[in-house]
N, C-alpha and C positions, 0 to 999 in steps of 0.2 A: 489600488483598485484600477482596473483597466476599463476602457469603454469600447464597445463593439456595436456595429450596425449589422444585424442579421437580415439577409434576404430570405424569401420563403423556402428556397431549396435547403438552406441551413436550419431554419426553424423546424421544419418538418422532421428532421433527424432527431429532435428531442422527443417526438411522440410516436415514432415507429423505428424499428431496428433497421439501420442502414450502415454503410461504411461511414465512419466518422461520428456515430451516435455517442460513443463513450466520451469522446473529446468535447462534443457539443454539450453533453450533460455536465461535464466538469466546468465549462465556462458559464453555463446558465444556472448552476446550483446557487440558490440565494446566499448560501454561506460563503461563497467565493467573493461576494461583494462587488461584482462587476456591474457596470451600467450597460444594459442591453437595449438598444434602440431598434425599432421596426417601423416601417412605413405603415400608415393606416390600412392600406390595401392588403397588407400581409395577412390580416385576419381572414379575408375572403379567400385568398390564395391557399392558405393552409387548410381551411375547412374544405375547400374544393379538392385539394390533393388527398386528404385523408378519406374523403367520401369516395373519390374515384378508386383509391386503393381497396376500399371495402367492396365496391361493385365488381372489381376485377379479381377479387379473391386474395389480394395481398394482405388484407387485414380481416380478421373475423369481425362480425357485427359487434360482439362484446368488446373486443380490443379497440375497435373504432369508437364506440360510445365512450369508453374510458378515456381514450386519447383526445376526443373532441371536448369532453368535459374538462380535462386538465388544461388543454390549450386555451379554452375560453376563460378559465380562471387566471391563467398566467397572462393572457392578453390583457385582461382587465386590471391585474394587480402587480405584475412584475415588469412587463416591458414598458419602455418609454415610447409611446406611440407618437409618430410624427405625422401631423395633419397634412393632407394633400391640399395645398393652397394654390392660388393662381401664380404666385411667385415660384413655388416649387415646380409647378407644371411648365412654366416658361424655361426654367433651368433644365428640366427633363427633355423638353423639345430640343433645346440646344445640344444636349448630350447625345440624343438620338441622332441628330444630324451630324455631329462631329465624329461619333464612333459607330454609326450604323447599328445602334442597339434596337432591340425589339421594344415595344411600348412599355411594358411593366418593368423590364430591365432598366430602361432609361429612368423611370420613376425611382427605382431602388437606388440607382447610382446617384441621382439628384439628392435623395435623402442623405446618403452617406457624405456627399460633398458639402451640403448645407450644414449638417450637424458638425462635421469636421471644422468647417470655417467658423461657425459660432463658438465652438469650444476653443479654438485657437485664439479668437478675439478676446476670450476671457482668460487667456493664459493657461488653459488646461492642456494636458498632454494629448497627442493625436489619438485618433481612434482607429480601429481596424475593421474593415468590411469583411464579413464572413459569408462566403457564397460558394456554391458548387457549380456556378455557371461560368464557363471559360470566357465568354464574350464580355460579361459584366465585370469579371475580375480584371481582364485586360484593360477595359475602359477606365475602371477605378484606379488602377495602377498608373495609367497615363495621366490621370488627373492628380496624381501625387499622393494617393491614399495608400496606406498599408493594407494588404489583402491576405487573407488566409482561406484556403480551400479545405473544408472539413474532410473531403475525400482523400486528402493526403495524410490523415490521422486515423489509421485503421483501428 
């Protein structure tokens, strides 16, 4: 069983067809047994992305309703949600300053760094950040994390 931190750009691929959707579906299939971590804010970001896709015509209202329902179920039952704490925010601020990350990208990076550190302290194998954001991926790699871009998995 592998462990992954998914940012919003990767999670949304599970609920609407994009480059990398098949690969994301294989990782997030409950039968695969992988641990999937997400930042608590990912819930807001994914609902926002799916809603914006509906308003722009990228998703039909029916497809969007189905996607939102499935996401809310998975968010509650499948993903390991990482709470946004003062300690995590302090780490995110430091990462934003070090790597010139945008706000929520810094939070996503901090989640990956913190979960990775906690897992290593317990003797568990490293995790992989899954993100389609180049700046986030570059920062995470500089922090010593394994990184996968779902856009490289057509």
